N, CA and C of each residue as an Amber inpcrd file, in Angstrom:
protein
   687
   1.7750000  -8.0830000 -30.2540000   0.4290000  -7.8600000 -29.2660000
  -0.5060000  -6.5780000 -29.9720000   0.0500000  -5.5270000 -29.3060000
  -0.6680000  -4.1560000 -29.8180000  -2.0990000  -4.3580000 -29.7710000
  -2.9100000  -4.0850000 -31.1370000  -4.3040000  -3.8130000 -31.2300000
  -4.9790000  -5.1930000 -30.7160000  -4.4870000  -6.4030000 -30.9740000
  -5.0100000  -7.7560000 -30.4890000  -5.1780000  -7.9590000 -28.9340000
  -4.5410000  -7.3670000 -28.4010000  -4.3540000  -7.4360000 -26.8210000
  -5.7500000  -7.8690000 -26.0200000  -6.5980000  -6.7810000 -26.5430000
  -8.4020000  -6.7280000 -25.8880000  -9.1820000  -7.6760000 -26.5640000
  -8.6410000  -8.5690000 -27.7920000  -9.6150000  -9.1490000 -28.3910000
 -10.0860000 -10.6270000 -27.8080000  -9.4270000 -11.2220000 -26.6970000
  -9.8270000 -12.1840000 -26.1890000 -11.1880000 -12.0410000 -25.8010000
 -12.0490000 -13.2900000 -25.5500000 -13.4410000 -13.4180000 -25.0960000
 -13.5290000 -12.6600000 -23.6120000 -14.6180000 -11.8190000 -23.6640000
 -14.5820000 -11.2050000 -22.3950000 -15.3760000 -11.9480000 -21.4500000
 -15.1510000 -12.4050000 -20.4370000 -15.7570000 -13.1480000 -19.5090000
 -16.2350000 -12.5610000 -18.1290000 -15.7000000 -11.0890000 -17.9740000
 -16.1100000 -10.7060000 -16.6770000 -15.8450000  -9.0110000 -16.9250000
 -16.3190000  -8.3040000 -16.0100000 -16.1990000  -6.8630000 -15.7640000
 -15.2100000  -6.5660000 -14.6680000 -14.4840000  -5.0980000 -14.6220000
 -13.7770000  -5.0770000 -13.7070000 -14.1590000  -3.6380000 -13.2490000
 -14.3640000  -3.4400000 -11.7090000 -15.1440000  -2.2780000 -11.2320000
 -13.9190000  -1.8320000 -10.1520000 -14.0540000  -0.4410000  -9.8210000
 -13.4580000  -0.2460000  -8.5620000 -14.6430000   0.5300000  -7.5900000
 -14.3740000   0.1110000  -6.5280000 -15.3960000   0.6990000  -5.2740000
 -14.6470000   1.2680000  -4.2020000 -15.0470000   2.3690000  -3.7290000
 -14.2610000   3.1440000  -2.6370000 -15.0030000   3.4480000  -1.7380000
 -14.5070000   2.9990000  -0.5360000 -15.0720000   3.3610000   0.9190000
 -14.6050000   4.8600000   1.2650000 -15.4310000   5.5480000   1.3580000
 -14.9020000   6.8140000   1.7500000 -15.1930000   7.1950000   3.1540000
 -14.2360000   7.4000000   4.2030000 -14.3960000   7.6070000   5.5970000
 -14.3990000   8.9780000   5.8810000 -14.9120000   9.5870000   6.9130000
 -14.9160000  10.7620000   7.4270000 -15.2610000  10.7850000   8.9140000
 -15.0270000  11.9880000   9.5250000 -15.4880000  11.8670000  11.0410000
 -16.4590000  13.2100000  10.8880000 -17.7870000  12.8720000  11.2560000
 -18.7560000  13.9620000  11.2130000 -19.8700000  13.6110000  12.2830000
 -20.1360000  14.7600000  13.1840000 -21.0880000  14.7200000  14.1830000
 -20.3820000  13.6860000  15.3030000 -19.1560000  13.9110000  15.4860000
 -18.8240000  13.0630000  16.5470000 -18.7990000  11.3250000  16.2580000
 -19.0010000  10.8990000  15.0340000 -19.1180000   9.7670000  14.5610000
 -18.3200000   9.5260000  13.3060000 -17.7730000   8.0290000  13.3370000
 -16.9040000   7.6380000  12.0480000 -18.3180000   7.4490000  11.2150000
 -17.9950000   7.9400000   9.8830000 -19.2510000   8.0270000   8.7600000
 -18.6690000   7.4840000   7.5250000 -19.3930000   6.9880000   6.7970000
 -19.1080000   6.4180000   5.2710000 -20.2660000   6.8140000   4.2270000
 -19.5920000   7.4160000   2.8890000 -20.2550000   7.9750000   2.0870000
 -21.1380000   6.7280000   1.2710000 -22.4010000   7.0850000   1.1060000
 -23.1070000   6.0460000   0.2800000 -23.9310000   6.6650000  -0.4310000
 -24.2130000   5.7660000  -1.4750000 -24.8730000   6.5860000  -2.9610000
 -26.1820000   5.4830000  -3.0770000 -27.3970000   5.8640000  -3.3080000
 -28.4730000   5.1810000  -3.3410000 -28.7590000   4.7810000  -4.7320000
 -28.8550000   3.4030000  -5.1520000 -28.6660000   3.0090000  -6.4830000
 -29.9410000   3.1440000  -7.2600000 -30.1750000   3.8340000  -8.3770000
 -31.2580000   3.9420000  -9.0970000 -31.4440000   2.8970000 -10.4370000
 -30.3810000   1.8540000 -10.2740000 -30.8050000   0.7950000 -11.3320000
 -30.5050000  -0.4580000 -10.5970000 -31.1710000  -1.2900000 -11.3960000
 -31.0240000  -2.8930000 -11.0200000 -29.5780000  -3.2610000 -11.2480000
 -29.1140000  -4.1620000 -10.8100000 -29.7370000  -4.8950000  -9.4420000
 -29.5560000  -4.0210000  -8.3600000 -30.4210000  -4.2060000  -7.0010000
 -30.5850000  -3.6610000  -5.8360000 -30.9760000  -2.2720000  -5.9210000
 -31.9930000  -2.1220000  -6.8390000 -32.3960000  -0.7420000  -7.2850000
 -32.9530000  -0.4050000  -5.9210000 -32.6220000   1.0500000  -5.2840000
 -33.2710000   1.4650000  -3.9710000 -32.4320000   1.2680000  -2.9700000
 -31.3460000   0.4290000  -2.9120000 -30.2670000   0.1700000  -1.9270000
 -29.1540000   1.0370000  -1.9020000 -28.4620000   0.9350000  -0.8930000
 -27.5960000   1.9230000  -0.5540000 -26.2080000   1.2310000  -0.9960000
 -25.0640000   2.1110000  -1.3940000 -24.0010000   1.2720000  -1.8740000
 -22.6950000   2.2550000  -1.9350000 -21.6970000   1.6090000  -1.9550000
 -20.6060000   2.6570000  -1.8730000 -20.1760000   2.9730000  -3.3730000
 -19.6420000   4.1450000  -3.2920000 -19.5570000   4.8050000  -4.7420000
 -18.4100000   3.7860000  -5.6930000 -18.6770000   3.8480000  -6.8700000
 -17.9820000   2.8390000  -7.8050000 -18.1840000   3.2730000  -9.2910000
 -17.2930000   2.5080000 -10.0600000 -17.4330000   2.5160000 -11.4960000
 -16.4780000   1.4290000 -12.1810000 -16.9480000   1.4220000 -13.4680000
 -16.1140000   0.3470000 -14.1840000 -14.6490000   1.0750000 -14.5790000
 -13.7650000   0.1030000 -14.7500000 -12.4850000   0.4840000 -15.0410000
 -12.2950000   0.8130000 -16.5820000 -12.0850000   1.8630000 -17.1150000
 -11.7610000   2.0870000 -18.6890000 -10.7600000   1.1940000 -18.9670000
 -10.7300000   0.8520000 -20.3670000  -9.8730000   0.2210000 -21.0560000
  -8.7830000   0.8640000 -20.9440000  -8.5430000   2.2200000 -20.7300000
  -7.2220000   2.9920000 -20.6960000  -6.6380000   3.1870000 -19.4050000
  -7.2430000   2.7190000 -18.3960000  -6.8090000   3.2700000 -16.9220000
  -6.4430000   1.7640000 -16.3830000  -5.1820000   2.2540000 -15.4960000
  -5.0600000   1.1800000 -14.3190000  -5.7830000   1.1810000 -13.2300000
  -5.8940000   0.5320000 -12.3350000  -6.9020000   0.6150000 -11.1250000
  -6.7130000   1.9920000 -10.2380000  -5.4390000   2.4140000  -9.9870000
  -5.3930000   3.4520000  -9.4560000  -5.8880000   4.7660000 -10.0120000
  -5.8230000   4.8180000 -11.4180000  -6.3580000   5.9660000 -12.0980000
  -7.8150000   5.9760000 -12.1140000  -8.3720000   4.5330000 -12.0790000
  -9.8230000   4.4570000 -12.0390000 -10.3300000   4.8270000 -10.7160000
  -9.7410000   4.6400000  -9.6820000 -10.1390000   4.9270000  -8.3120000
  -9.8780000   6.4230000  -8.1340000  -9.1560000   7.1580000  -8.5960000
  -8.9520000   8.4400000  -8.3400000  -9.8150000   9.1530000  -9.3850000
 -10.2500000   8.8410000 -10.3710000 -11.3610000   9.3120000 -11.4570000
 -12.8360000   9.1660000 -10.5460000 -12.9860000   8.0860000 -10.1730000
 -14.0810000   8.0070000  -9.5860000 -14.3830000   8.7500000  -8.2790000
 -13.5050000   8.7880000  -7.4320000 -13.3540000   9.5330000  -6.1020000
 -13.6370000  10.8610000  -6.8390000 -12.7100000  11.5760000  -7.6490000
 -13.1610000  12.7640000  -7.8600000 -14.5840000  13.0910000  -8.6420000
 -14.9300000  12.2000000  -9.2040000 -16.4690000  12.6140000 -10.0870000
 -17.6870000  12.3620000  -8.7890000 -17.2560000  11.4030000  -7.8890000
 -18.3290000  11.3880000  -6.8340000 -18.2350000  12.4830000  -5.8290000
 -17.2080000  12.9670000  -5.5340000 -16.7440000  13.9180000  -4.2120000
 -16.1930000  15.1630000  -4.5810000 -15.7400000  15.1720000  -5.8440000
 -14.8320000  16.7280000  -6.0070000 -13.6900000  16.4010000  -4.9790000
 -13.0510000  15.8370000  -4.5330000 -12.0890000  15.8140000  -3.5750000
 -10.7750000  15.0210000  -4.2320000  -9.5230000  16.2120000  -3.9910000
  -8.4660000  15.5370000  -4.2590000  -7.1760000  15.8250000  -3.1610000
  -7.6930000  15.6730000  -2.1730000  -6.6760000  16.1770000  -0.8180000
  -6.9840000  14.6410000   0.0430000  -6.5390000  13.4870000  -0.1460000
  -6.8070000  12.3260000   0.5930000  -5.9010000  11.4810000   0.7680000
  -6.2600000  10.3870000   1.6740000  -5.0630000   9.4890000   1.7820000
  -6.1840000   8.0010000   1.0010000  -5.5040000   7.4790000  -0.0490000
  -6.2140000   6.4490000  -0.6080000  -5.3230000   5.2150000  -0.5570000
  -6.1270000   4.3200000  -0.3150000  -5.2880000   2.9950000  -0.3110000
  -5.9500000   1.7050000  -0.8990000  -5.4860000   0.9560000  -2.0610000
  -6.0390000  -0.2050000  -2.4680000  -6.1200000  -1.1770000  -1.3150000
  -7.4060000  -1.6020000  -1.2520000  -7.8150000  -2.3880000  -0.0170000
  -7.8280000  -3.9960000  -0.4000000  -8.5310000  -4.3050000  -1.3650000
  -8.4460000  -6.0330000  -1.7600000  -9.4260000  -6.1770000  -2.9380000
  -9.4000000  -7.1890000  -3.5280000  -9.8150000  -7.3330000  -4.5360000
 -11.2550000  -8.6780000  -4.2750000 -12.2420000  -8.3020000  -4.3210000
 -13.2190000  -9.1820000  -4.2110000 -13.8650000  -9.7100000  -5.3810000
 -13.9390000 -11.1150000  -5.6560000 -14.1240000 -11.6780000  -6.9930000
 -15.0690000 -12.8680000  -6.7170000 -15.9370000 -12.8150000  -5.4720000
 -16.7080000 -14.2810000  -5.6060000 -17.5200000 -14.1020000  -6.5910000
 -17.8420000 -15.4920000  -7.3460000 -18.5470000 -15.3590000  -8.5390000
 -20.1560000 -14.9210000  -8.4450000 -20.6880000 -15.0420000  -7.1410000
 -22.0020000 -15.0450000  -7.0610000 -22.0860000 -13.4670000  -6.2720000
 -21.0590000 -12.3020000  -6.3000000 -21.0830000 -11.3060000  -5.4320000
 -22.1480000 -10.1530000  -6.4590000 -22.2170000 -10.6390000  -7.7120000
 -23.1280000  -9.6850000  -8.5950000 -24.3650000 -10.8020000  -8.9260000
 -25.4580000 -10.4000000  -8.9290000 -26.5480000 -11.5110000  -9.1190000
 -26.6920000 -11.8240000 -10.9900000 -26.4300000 -10.5960000 -11.6760000
 -26.5380000 -10.7030000 -13.1760000 -25.4240000 -11.1350000 -13.9220000
 -24.2740000 -10.4230000 -13.6190000 -22.8990000 -10.6890000 -14.2880000
 -21.7060000 -10.9150000 -13.4180000 -20.8040000 -11.4130000 -13.9930000
 -19.1940000 -11.6920000 -13.2000000 -18.7520000 -10.4770000 -13.3840000
 -18.7250000  -9.9150000 -12.0600000 -18.0740000  -8.3840000 -11.7780000
 -16.9630000  -8.5630000 -10.8830000 -15.7300000  -8.4450000 -10.8610000
 -14.8200000  -8.1340000  -9.8790000 -14.5020000  -6.9830000  -9.6240000
 -14.5180000  -6.3680000  -8.1980000 -14.1890000  -5.3300000  -7.6710000
 -12.8370000  -5.0360000  -7.1070000 -12.0590000  -4.0270000  -7.3650000
 -10.8610000  -3.9120000  -6.5210000 -11.2370000  -2.7570000  -5.4930000
 -11.4080000  -2.7530000  -4.2980000 -12.0170000  -1.9530000  -3.5030000
 -10.9400000  -0.9090000  -2.7600000 -11.2100000   0.2290000  -2.6700000
 -10.0940000   1.0120000  -2.0000000 -10.7050000   1.9770000  -0.8400000
 -10.0980000   2.3450000   0.0840000 -10.6590000   3.1960000   1.0440000
  -9.8510000   4.5160000   0.9680000 -10.7060000   5.3530000   1.4290000
 -10.2250000   6.8760000   1.5790000 -10.5190000   7.5400000   2.6270000
  -9.5580000   8.3300000   3.3860000  -9.8820000   9.2140000   4.4720000
  -9.9750000  10.6000000   4.1290000 -11.0160000  11.3640000   4.3270000
 -11.3040000  12.3840000   3.9770000 -12.0180000  13.4780000   4.9990000
 -11.5000000  14.6260000   5.2240000 -12.3830000  15.8400000   5.8990000
 -13.6270000  15.7930000   5.1990000 -14.4710000  15.9360000   6.4150000
 -15.9220000  16.2550000   5.8250000 -15.9720000  17.4950000   5.2370000
 -15.4510000  18.5340000   5.6970000 -15.7750000  19.7900000   5.1350000
 -14.8450000  20.1120000   3.8100000 -14.0540000  18.9360000   3.4950000
 -13.5560000  19.1080000   2.0180000 -14.3500000  18.4060000   0.9690000
 -15.4070000  17.9210000   1.4840000 -15.9920000  17.3010000   0.3640000
 -17.3090000  17.9390000  -0.1290000 -17.3500000  18.2790000  -1.3510000
 -18.6520000  19.1280000  -1.9580000 -19.7800000  18.1250000  -2.5430000
 -20.5390000  17.2820000  -1.5890000 -21.3360000  16.6020000  -1.9620000
 -22.8430000  17.1640000  -2.7320000 -22.9030000  16.9550000  -3.9180000
 -24.2590000  17.2630000  -4.7770000 -25.3520000  17.2930000  -3.6030000
 -26.0470000  18.2110000  -3.9200000 -27.3260000  18.2030000  -3.0070000
 -28.2840000  17.1460000  -3.4220000 -28.3460000  15.9710000  -2.9760000
 -29.0370000  15.0980000  -3.6840000 -29.4720000  14.2810000  -2.4160000
 -30.8800000  13.6690000  -2.3310000 -31.0560000  12.7640000  -1.2410000
 -30.6400000  11.5020000  -1.4130000 -30.1350000  11.2020000  -2.6330000
 -29.5640000   9.8140000  -2.8210000 -28.2270000   9.7170000  -2.7680000
 -27.3700000  10.9030000  -2.0730000 -26.1000000  10.6490000  -1.5990000
 -25.8890000  11.1710000  -0.4000000 -25.4100000  10.6230000   0.6660000
 -25.0630000  11.0450000   1.7620000 -24.4280000  10.2620000   2.8960000
 -23.8760000  10.8720000   4.0300000 -23.2570000  10.0810000   4.9730000
 -23.9960000   9.1050000   5.7190000 -23.3060000   8.3050000   6.3330000
 -24.1150000   7.0640000   7.4330000 -23.0980000   6.4320000   8.1920000
 -23.6120000   6.5110000   9.4420000 -22.6320000   6.0010000  10.6710000
 -22.1340000   4.4750000  10.1240000 -21.0350000   4.4370000  10.3130000
 -20.3090000   2.7440000  10.2830000 -21.1390000   2.0060000  11.1460000
 -21.6020000   2.3230000  12.2060000 -21.8580000   1.7490000  13.5250000
 -23.3420000   1.5390000  13.1790000 -24.1950000   2.1830000  12.0840000
 -25.2380000   1.8230000  11.9170000 -25.9290000   2.0000000  10.6580000
 -25.2900000   1.0640000   9.6710000 -25.4470000   1.0140000   8.4030000
 -26.8800000   0.6840000   7.8360000 -27.4340000   1.2990000   6.6890000
 -28.6690000   0.7240000   6.0620000 -28.3750000  -0.4380000   5.6420000
 -29.2370000  -1.4400000   4.8590000 -29.2570000  -2.2500000   3.9100000
 -28.5560000  -2.1540000   2.7400000 -27.4880000  -2.9840000   2.5860000
 -26.2390000  -2.5260000   1.4260000 -26.6680000  -3.3790000   0.2510000
 -26.2150000  -2.9550000  -0.9890000 -26.1820000  -3.6800000  -2.1740000
 -24.8990000  -4.6330000  -2.2760000 -25.0430000  -5.7170000  -2.9840000
 -23.8800000  -6.3790000  -3.0620000 -23.2980000  -6.8150000  -2.0060000
 -21.9680000  -6.9620000  -1.8040000 -21.3810000  -7.2970000  -0.5960000
 -20.5260000  -6.0260000  -0.0860000 -21.3420000  -4.7920000  -0.0740000
 -20.5650000  -3.7960000   0.2520000 -20.5500000  -3.7800000   1.8400000
 -21.4030000  -4.3470000   2.6690000 -21.0580000  -4.3060000   4.2780000
 -19.9730000  -4.7700000   4.5980000 -19.6190000  -5.9220000   3.5870000
 -18.2230000  -6.6220000   4.0910000 -17.0850000  -5.9750000   3.5890000
 -17.3700000  -5.1170000   2.6690000 -16.1100000  -4.3820000   1.8220000
 -15.7670000  -3.1990000   2.8900000 -16.9030000  -2.6410000   3.6060000
 -16.9350000  -1.1950000   4.2980000 -16.1710000  -2.0650000   5.8280000
 -16.5880000  -3.1480000   6.1150000 -16.0390000  -3.6340000   7.5280000
 -14.5250000  -4.2230000   7.1930000 -14.0930000  -4.5560000   5.9980000
 -12.8270000  -4.9230000   5.8760000 -11.8530000  -3.6040000   5.7660000
 -12.6940000  -2.4850000   5.4200000 -11.7330000  -1.2130000   5.0090000
 -11.4660000  -0.7610000   6.6370000 -12.4640000  -0.9580000   7.2990000
 -12.2660000  -0.4910000   8.9810000 -11.1440000  -1.1910000   9.2760000
 -11.2220000  -2.3120000   9.3610000 -10.0570000  -3.3370000   9.9370000
  -8.8260000  -2.7390000   9.2120000  -8.5170000  -2.4750000   8.2080000
  -7.5160000  -2.1190000   7.5730000  -6.8970000  -0.9210000   8.0090000
  -8.0400000   0.0860000   8.1300000  -7.5500000   1.7410000   8.5350000
  -7.1410000   1.4790000  10.0940000  -7.5480000   0.4260000  10.8590000
  -7.1390000   0.1800000  12.3070000  -5.9470000  -0.2520000  12.1810000
  -5.5730000  -1.0740000  11.3390000  -4.1970000  -1.8330000  11.1930000
  -3.2420000  -0.4580000  10.6760000  -3.5190000   0.3060000   9.8030000
  -2.7230000   1.3770000   9.4100000  -2.3820000   2.4320000  10.5720000
  -3.1160000   2.4980000  11.7350000  -3.0700000   3.4580000  12.5810000
  -1.7320000   2.7650000  13.3190000  -1.2470000   1.7030000  13.2290000
  -0.2410000   1.3760000  14.1080000   1.0260000   1.4570000  13.2710000
   0.9420000   1.5200000  11.8940000   1.9750000   1.8710000  10.9010000
   2.3270000   3.1780000  10.4820000   1.5040000   4.0980000  10.2190000
   1.4490000   5.4360000  10.2250000   0.2550000   6.1950000  10.4100000
   0.3310000   7.4260000  10.8800000  -0.9900000   8.0640000  11.5000000
  -1.9440000   8.6310000  10.3860000  -2.5640000   7.9370000   9.7750000
  -3.2260000   8.0420000   8.6160000  -4.4510000   8.9620000   9.0100000
  -4.7980000   8.8420000  10.3300000  -6.3300000   9.6590000  10.8680000
  -5.7970000  10.9100000  10.8220000  -4.7030000  11.3580000  10.8400000
  -4.4530000  12.8390000  10.3710000  -5.0840000  13.3990000   9.3560000
  -5.4450000  12.5520000   8.3200000  -6.2330000  13.0850000   6.9550000
  -7.7050000  13.1870000   7.4260000  -8.0120000  13.0040000   8.5900000
  -9.4480000  13.5210000   9.2780000  -9.5610000  14.4660000   9.7420000
  -8.3200000  15.0960000   9.9560000  -8.1500000  16.5060000  11.1130000
  -8.0690000  17.6830000  10.2360000  -8.1650000  18.8040000  10.9240000
  -7.5930000  19.9470000  10.1340000  -6.1360000  20.0700000  10.0160000
  -5.4360000  20.9050000   9.2630000  -4.1260000  20.8970000   8.9020000
  -3.2040000  21.0340000  10.4030000  -3.9780000  22.0290000  11.1800000
  -3.3360000  22.0810000  12.6460000  -4.4530000  21.6800000  13.4670000
  -3.8210000  20.9700000  14.4940000  -4.8980000  19.9590000  15.4910000
  -4.2970000  19.8810000  16.9060000  -5.1910000  19.8040000  18.0710000
  -4.5150000  19.5580000  19.2160000  -4.4440000  17.9000000  19.4830000
  -3.6680000  17.5370000  20.5430000  -3.3090000  16.1440000  20.5930000
  -4.9330000  15.5640000  21.0690000  -5.7460000  16.1920000  21.7020000
  -7.2660000  15.7380000  21.7320000  -7.9330000  15.5590000  20.7680000
  -7.9940000  16.1930000  19.8170000  -8.3950000  16.2820000  18.6800000
  -8.2790000  14.7110000  17.8440000  -6.7180000  14.9540000  17.9120000
  -6.0520000  13.3860000  17.0730000  -6.6350000  12.1310000  18.0040000
  -6.4480000  12.2300000  19.5630000  -6.8420000  11.1400000  20.2450000
  -8.3010000  10.5920000  19.7190000  -9.2990000  11.7900000  19.7110000
 -10.5970000  11.5030000  19.2900000 -10.7060000  10.7870000  18.0050000
  -9.9070000  11.2560000  16.9370000 -10.0700000  10.4800000  15.6450000
  -9.7640000   8.9480000  15.9460000  -8.7070000   8.8710000  16.2940000
  -8.1770000   7.6940000  16.8040000  -9.2570000   6.6340000  17.5060000
  -9.8830000   7.1990000  18.5720000 -10.8680000   6.4860000  19.2290000
 -12.2860000   6.2030000  18.6100000 -12.3610000   7.1540000  17.6070000
 -13.6880000   6.9870000  16.5830000 -13.4480000   5.6440000  15.5600000
 -12.0810000   5.6320000  15.1850000 -11.6160000   4.5840000  14.1230000
 -11.4640000   3.4350000  14.8800000 -11.0870000   3.3570000  16.0620000
 -10.7380000   2.0810000  17.0550000 -11.9300000   1.5220000  17.7040000
 -12.9360000   2.4030000  17.5570000 -14.1240000   1.9760000  18.5140000
 -13.9470000   1.6240000  19.9640000 -13.2640000   2.2840000  20.4800000
 -12.8760000   2.3230000  21.9890000 -12.1390000   3.4810000  22.3930000
 -12.4240000   3.6630000  23.6880000 -11.8210000   4.8200000  24.4490000
 -10.0470000   4.5160000  24.6700000  -9.4550000   5.4040000  24.6370000
  -7.7610000   5.4480000  24.7570000  -7.1250000   6.2890000  26.0340000
  -6.4230000   5.6730000  26.6610000  -5.8940000   6.1230000  27.8160000
  -5.2100000   7.6620000  27.4000000  -5.3780000   8.8320000  27.9680000
  -5.0030000  10.0740000  27.4000000  -3.1760000  10.0380000  27.7380000
  -3.0290000  10.0330000  28.8340000  -1.7690000   9.9040000  29.0610000
  -0.7380000   9.1540000  28.1060000  -1.0950000   7.8010000  28.1450000
  -0.3570000   6.9860000  27.1800000  -0.4870000   7.4720000  25.7490000
  -1.7460000   8.0350000  25.2270000  -1.9160000   8.6010000  23.9760000
  -0.9700000   9.4190000  23.5750000  -0.8690000  10.4640000  24.4470000
   0.0830000  11.8220000  24.2000000   1.5000000  11.3020000  24.2620000
   1.7240000  10.4210000  25.3270000   3.1500000  10.0070000  25.2120000
   3.7450000   9.5170000  23.7010000   2.8170000   8.4700000  23.0440000
   3.1350000   7.9680000  21.9340000   2.6730000   8.7670000  20.7440000
   2.0770000   9.8040000  20.8380000   1.6160000  10.6470000  19.7200000
   2.9480000  11.5370000  19.3610000   3.4770000  12.1850000  20.5890000
   4.3550000  13.0970000  20.5610000   5.9310000  12.6120000  19.9780000
   5.9290000  11.0630000  20.1170000   6.7330000  10.3390000  19.7000000
   6.8390000  10.2150000  17.9930000   5.6790000  10.2080000  17.4320000
   5.2640000   9.7700000  16.1070000   6.2230000  10.7960000  14.9980000
   6.8820000   9.8070000  14.1270000   7.7980000  10.6410000  13.2360000
   7.0620000  11.5890000  12.3070000   7.3460000  12.9450000  12.2180000
   6.8120000  13.9720000  11.1670000   6.0420000  14.7730000  12.0290000
   5.5810000  14.4510000  13.1970000   4.8400000  15.5130000  13.9380000
   5.4300000  16.6140000  14.5700000   5.0460000  17.6430000  14.1710000
   5.5390000  18.8240000  14.8010000   4.8370000  19.6650000  15.6780000
   5.5610000  19.9890000  16.6410000   4.7340000  20.8870000  17.7940000
   4.9140000  22.4970000  17.3010000   3.7440000  23.1620000  17.3180000
   3.7270000  24.5730000  16.8030000   3.7520000  25.5770000  17.9330000
   4.2090000  26.7810000  17.8280000   4.0750000  27.7020000  18.4360000
   2.6030000  28.5080000  18.5490000   1.6120000  27.8580000  18.3220000
   0.2900000  28.2200000  18.4050000  -0.5780000  27.6210000  19.1180000
  -1.7020000  28.0560000  19.5480000  -2.7470000  27.3610000  20.3710000
  -4.2560000  27.4730000  19.8720000  -5.0240000  26.4500000  20.2600000
  -6.3470000  26.4870000  19.7630000  -6.9440000  27.6810000  20.4440000
  -8.0220000  28.2930000  19.7230000  -8.9910000  29.4940000  20.0610000
 -10.4780000  29.0060000  20.3800000 -10.6960000  28.0570000  20.0720000
 -11.7930000  27.3940000  19.8310000 -12.6190000  27.1120000  21.3670000
 -11.9140000  26.8640000  22.4010000 -12.2570000  26.3300000  23.4120000
 -12.5280000  27.5320000  24.6290000 -13.1310000  27.5100000  25.2950000
 -13.2600000  28.3720000  26.6810000 -12.3670000  27.9860000  27.6300000
 -11.9470000  26.6050000  27.5280000 -10.9680000  26.0730000  28.6340000
  -9.6100000  26.6950000  28.3430000  -8.6690000  26.2730000  28.9090000
  -7.1830000  26.8240000  28.7420000  -6.7840000  26.2970000  27.3410000
  -6.2530000  27.2710000  26.5200000  -5.8120000  26.8320000  25.0050000
  -5.0490000  25.8460000  25.0110000  -5.3360000  25.0110000  24.0520000
  -4.4680000  23.5100000  23.9010000  -3.2860000  23.9490000  22.7350000
  -2.1040000  23.1580000  22.8790000  -1.2800000  23.6890000  21.7930000
  -1.6360000  22.8880000  20.4870000  -1.3630000  23.3470000  19.3750000
  -1.3420000  22.9010000  18.0680000  -0.3270000  22.1890000  17.5330000
  -0.6540000  21.1770000  16.6750000   0.4490000  20.3430000  16.0240000
  -0.1310000  20.2830000  14.5850000   1.0750000  19.8180000  13.7410000
   0.7310000  19.4810000  12.2690000   1.7280000  18.5240000  11.9490000
   1.3800000  17.6210000  10.6870000   2.3150000  16.6210000  10.3050000
   3.1090000  17.3360000   9.3460000   4.5220000  16.9640000   9.1130000
   5.2220000  17.7900000   8.0490000   5.4900000  16.6490000   7.0990000
   5.7530000  15.6640000   7.5920000   6.1880000  14.5580000   6.6530000
   5.5720000  13.0530000   6.9550000   4.9490000  12.2720000   6.2310000
   4.3860000  10.9070000   6.3760000   5.1750000   9.7480000   5.5570000
   5.4900000   8.9810000   6.4000000   5.8870000   7.6430000   5.9260000
   5.0270000   6.7650000   5.4460000   4.6010000   6.1460000   4.3360000
   3.5400000   5.3590000   4.2120000   3.9720000   3.7340000   4.6390000
   5.0160000   3.4350000   4.2450000   5.5980000   1.7710000   4.2480000
   4.2280000   1.0220000   3.5300000   3.7290000   1.3230000   2.5510000
   3.1410000   0.6790000   1.7190000   3.1400000   1.0140000   0.4580000
   3.2950000   0.1190000  -0.8470000   3.0210000   0.4370000  -2.1690000
   1.5860000   0.6330000  -2.5910000   0.7050000   0.4850000  -1.7860000
  -0.7810000   0.3310000  -2.3640000  -1.6200000   1.6130000  -1.8690000
  -0.6470000   2.3360000  -1.0620000  -1.3110000   3.6810000  -0.5590000
  -0.7280000   4.7920000  -1.0270000  -1.3020000   5.8280000  -1.1570000
  -1.2430000   7.1890000  -1.7910000  -1.6990000   8.2380000  -1.0410000
  -0.9980000   9.3510000  -1.1130000  -1.4540000  10.5630000  -0.5780000
  -1.6960000  11.5310000  -1.7960000  -2.7360000  12.0150000  -1.9300000
  -3.1080000  12.7550000  -3.1860000  -2.9850000  14.0920000  -2.6180000
  -2.1510000  15.0080000  -2.7170000  -2.1000000  16.3340000  -2.1770000
  -2.8310000  17.3590000  -3.3160000  -3.6000000  18.3200000  -2.4180000
  -4.5060000  19.3650000  -3.1140000  -3.6530000  20.1230000  -3.8480000
  -4.0510000  20.4650000  -5.1100000  -2.8860000  21.3710000  -5.8790000
  -3.0850000  22.7950000  -5.4510000  -2.1920000  23.5170000  -5.5360000
  -1.8540000  24.9060000  -5.2180000  -2.5000000  25.7250000  -6.1350000
  -3.4860000  26.6150000  -5.5500000  -4.0470000  27.4030000  -6.7840000
  -3.7490000  28.8870000  -7.0020000
């Protein structure tokens, strides 16, 4: 095979698109980029790019994420492959969608009016099938909460159970009973109670927690840890 393996007639393009979720201004938000080319020029879209011949899908997703956000401390999971022949109006493009959970303060967004956070509950008109992709990623994130506490990627390294509950509520889109949540949260594998308390509130200081280990239970998911400098 060797050199001839890519010589077949090319009938389609492969892209990766990444739904980047964060908690900002007390709401669940997604990072969008305004398109400056046709098709859908001027419409908002999720960040994405073509997969290079030398890359596998995960490598392409990590590269696009780094290029668009300069972030490398995230929860990244392959979501689904969207291949409707009509999803792209000009050519045949199959996209492998990923979703990433990121702390808002970890992102260095270029100061550009064409890049910004938008509430998932109030999205502008989107290019392609990107609204469908965002909604699917939200569904998957909610499912993931049942299997492993991925919401911690949206929190500071040390957090209170109230902050953890708030992250869950924003992802789930509903209020949770405080007593039941705390009972379940304390039993979460990998959660460690610290001998430290929050200093930000004027109320009685709340105990801080952190996660020591996380089990993913998924071959499609990756934690990409920030390199020690």
